[in-house]
N, C-alpha and C positions, 0 to 999 in steps of 0.2 A: 747080630750074627757074631760068630767067633772067628777070629783070624789068628792062625797059628804060624809063627815065624821062628825058625830055629828052636823049636820045642817050647816056645813061650806063647801063651794065649792072650789075646786082646779082644775086648768087646766093642763093637761098633753098632750103631743103629742101622736098621734096614731102611735106609732113606737114600734117594738118589744122590744127595751130596756126599754120602759115604763112599761112593766109588772113588772119588779123588782122594779121600782120606786113606783108603786101602793102599793106594800107591805111594802116598806120602809116608805112611807107616813102614811100608816095605823098604823104601829108599833109606829112611832113617835107621832102621834096624840092621840093614845089610851094609851100611856105610862102614868102611874100614875093617870089614870082616874077611875079605878075600873071597866072598861069595857074591853071586849074581842070581837074579830071578831066572829060573829055567821053565817053570810051568806053575799053574795054579790047579789045585784039586778042589773043586767046588761041589760040595755035597756028594763026593765020591766020583765025580766026573772030571777027568783030566782035560785041561784047557791049555793049549800051547801057543795060541795066537789070538788076537783081537780080544784081549782080556777085558778091557773097559766095556766093549760092546756086549760081551757075554754077561758081565756083571750087571750092567745097566738094564738088560732085558729081564733079569731074574731077581733084581735087588730085593723085592718085597718078600720073596720066599726063601732066600739063602739062609741056611743054618750055620754052615762052616766053610771056611776057606783055608786050605792048607797051602802054604807057600813052599814050593819045591825049589831048591837052590842047586847051583853047580859051582864048583870051585873055579876061580880065575887062575889058579896056579896049575902048572903042568907037572 
């Protein structure tokens, strides 16, 4: 599956262990950017809560996860 964070793409396996990898990657790429996770768009469906549960239930078929961010600055 492809994970898109701040207009950069990353490939991860469609495996249950990849759910944790998604969040590690998000944390790593957003660190010190002034942005935080706002939502995930998973194959066109916007997800605002229970990200890990949503991903876990669909991990085998997910094609693309787009990380939606919001600014920490006002």
